[in-house]
C-alpha positions as CSV (number, residue, x, y, z in Angstrom):
1,M,0.0,0.0,0.0
2,I,1.3,3.4,-0.9
3,T,1.3,5.8,2.0
4,E,0.8,9.6,1.7
5,A,4.6,10.0,2.4
6,D,5.4,7.6,-0.5
7,Y,3.1,9.6,-2.8
8,A,4.7,12.9,-1.7
9,R,8.2,11.5,-2.6
10,R,7.0,10.3,-6.0
11,R,5.7,13.7,-7.0
12,I,7.9,15.9,-9.2
13,P,6.2,19.3,-9.0
14,L,7.1,22.0,-11.4
15,M,5.6,25.5,-11.4
16,F,4.8,26.3,-15.0
17,G,2.9,29.5,-15.9
18,A,0.0,29.9,-13.5
19,K,-0.2,26.1,-12.7
20,L,1.7,23.5,-10.8
21,I,2.2,20.4,-12.9
22,D,3.4,17.0,-11.5
23,L,5.9,15.7,-14.0
24,A,5.5,12.2,-12.5
25,D,1.8,12.3,-13.4
26,P,0.8,15.3,-15.5
27,H,-2.9,16.0,-16.0
28,P,-4.6,18.2,-18.7
29,D,-6.0,20.5,-16.0
30,D,-2.4,21.2,-14.9
31,V,-1.3,22.4,-18.4
32,D,-1.2,26.2,-18.9
33,L,-1.3,26.3,-22.7
34,D,-0.6,30.0,-22.8
35,A,2.6,29.5,-20.8
36,V,3.5,26.5,-23.1
37,H,3.2,28.7,-26.2
38,A,5.1,31.5,-24.6
39,R,7.9,29.2,-23.6
40,L,8.2,27.5,-27.0
41,A,8.5,30.9,-28.6
42,S,11.7,31.5,-26.5
43,I,13.4,28.1,-26.7
44,R,16.1,28.0,-29.5
45,R,16.8,24.7,-31.1
46,F,20.2,23.0,-31.8
47,S,21.4,23.3,-28.2
48,G,20.2,26.9,-27.9
49,D,22.1,28.1,-31.0
50,P,21.3,31.9,-31.1
51,F,20.7,31.6,-34.9
52,A,18.5,28.5,-34.7
53,L,14.7,28.7,-35.0
54,T,12.6,28.7,-31.9
55,V,10.6,25.5,-31.2
56,S,7.5,27.4,-32.1
57,A,8.8,28.5,-35.5
58,H,10.0,24.9,-36.1
59,S,6.6,23.5,-35.4
60,R,5.0,26.0,-37.8
61,A,7.5,24.9,-40.5
62,V,6.7,21.2,-39.9
63,W,3.0,22.0,-40.2
64,A,3.4,23.9,-43.4
65,L,5.5,21.1,-45.0
66,A,2.8,18.6,-43.9
67,M,0.0,20.8,-45.3
68,D,1.7,21.4,-48.6
69,A,2.2,17.6,-49.0
70,C,-1.5,17.1,-48.3
71,A,-0.7,14.9,-45.3
72,P,-3.7,13.4,-43.5
73,P,-5.5,15.7,-41.1
74,R,-4.2,13.9,-37.9
75,I,-0.6,14.4,-39.1
76,T,-1.0,18.0,-39.9
77,E,-2.7,18.6,-36.6
78,W,-0.1,16.7,-34.6
79,S,2.7,18.6,-36.4
80,L,1.8,21.7,-34.5
81,Y,1.9,19.8,-31.1
82,H,4.6,17.3,-31.6
83,D,7.3,19.3,-29.7
84,M,5.1,21.0,-27.1
85,H,6.5,18.8,-24.3
86,E,9.8,20.7,-24.9
87,A,8.2,23.6,-23.1
88,F,8.8,21.5,-20.0
89,T,12.0,19.6,-21.0
90,G,13.7,22.1,-23.2
91,D,15.0,21.2,-26.6
92,I,17.3,18.2,-26.0
93,P,19.8,17.6,-28.9
94,A,19.2,14.4,-30.8
95,P,22.6,12.8,-29.8
96,V,21.8,13.4,-26.1
97,K,18.2,12.0,-26.6
98,R,19.6,9.0,-28.4
99,Y,22.1,8.4,-25.6
100,L,19.5,8.7,-22.8
101,S,17.0,6.4,-24.6
102,E,19.7,3.7,-24.9
103,H,20.1,3.8,-21.1
104,S,16.6,4.5,-19.8
105,P,13.0,4.9,-21.0
106,A,12.5,7.8,-18.5
107,L,12.7,10.6,-21.1
108,A,10.4,8.9,-23.6
109,N,8.0,8.1,-20.8
110,L,8.0,11.7,-19.6
111,E,7.5,13.0,-23.2
112,F,4.6,10.7,-23.8
113,A,3.0,11.6,-20.4
114,L,3.4,15.3,-21.2
115,D,2.0,14.8,-24.7
116,R,-1.1,13.0,-23.2
117,A,-1.7,15.9,-20.8
118,I,-1.1,18.6,-23.5
119,C,-3.5,16.8,-25.9
120,G,-6.2,16.7,-23.1
121,A,-5.7,20.4,-22.4
122,A,-5.9,21.3,-26.1
123,G,-8.9,19.0,-26.7
124,I,-7.2,16.9,-29.4
125,P,-6.8,13.2,-29.6
126,E,-3.5,11.6,-28.6
127,P,-1.4,10.7,-31.6
128,T,-1.2,7.1,-32.7
129,P,2.2,5.6,-33.5
130,E,1.4,6.0,-37.2
131,T,0.7,9.7,-36.7
132,R,3.9,10.1,-34.8
133,D,5.8,8.4,-37.6
134,G,4.1,10.6,-40.2
135,V,5.0,13.8,-38.4
136,R,8.6,12.5,-37.8
137,F,9.1,12.6,-41.6
138,F,8.2,16.3,-41.8
139,D,10.0,17.0,-38.6
140,K,13.3,15.6,-40.1
141,L,12.6,17.5,-43.3
142,A,12.2,20.8,-41.3
143,E,15.3,20.0,-39.3
144,T,17.4,19.5,-42.4
145,L,16.1,22.7,-44.0
146,E,16.9,24.6,-40.8
147,W,20.4,23.1,-40.6
148,V,21.3,23.9,-44.2
149,H,19.3,27.1,-44.9
150,V,19.0,28.9,-41.5
151,L,22.2,27.8,-39.8
152,Q,24.0,27.6,-43.1
153,R,25.8,24.3,-42.2
154,P,27.0,21.9,-44.8
155,E,24.7,18.9,-45.5
156,A,25.3,16.1,-43.1
157,G,24.7,12.3,-43.1
158,W,21.6,12.6,-41.0
159,N,19.9,15.1,-43.4
160,V,17.0,14.0,-45.5
161,A,16.5,14.8,-49.2
162,Y,14.5,17.9,-50.1
163,T,13.5,19.9,-53.1
164,K,13.3,23.6,-54.0
165,F,9.5,23.4,-53.3
166,H,10.3,22.3,-49.7
167,V,12.6,25.3,-49.3
168,E,10.0,27.7,-50.5
169,T,7.3,26.2,-48.2
170,F,9.8,26.4,-45.3
171,W,10.6,30.1,-45.8
172,S,6.9,31.0,-46.4
173,A,6.0,29.3,-43.1
174,L,8.7,31.3,-41.3
175,R,7.5,34.5,-42.8
176,G,3.9,33.7,-41.7
177,E,2.7,33.2,-45.3
178,R,0.7,30.4,-46.8
179,R,1.3,29.3,-50.4
């Protein structure tokens, strides 16, 4: 039997916006979506590179790429939400994420729990594994375009193939335009 003291030790409270969220068991009612959006607009990607996109701008680019590809509605919808858990965790670089996932499921479990709470707060269905996979394609495409065209880094082995059309869509999304 779990005692009150046991429960108190298992809680991982975090004051976020106007609400206290328990990272060990996040609930939709504990998610302050305005604070999430504000935080995502300030978090820079690629280990906080000052020239990188914010997580919010990246999500808009992922959404625009999915829309222009006529992706199914669940994929386009989830593309706007896929990184919202980063409001709580920050943007964790892919090599660090890969290392952590090889040693523990804790980060993935936290991200899934936060995603569940965020979906509940936003009133959208939780993504299926197929939806996550579909968004992952556009996420990697946006990541490549940011790497090459925003950060002006040479193409790398982890980059995905893209076309001029993708580049135009990417820049239009960042300017707040729709093609």
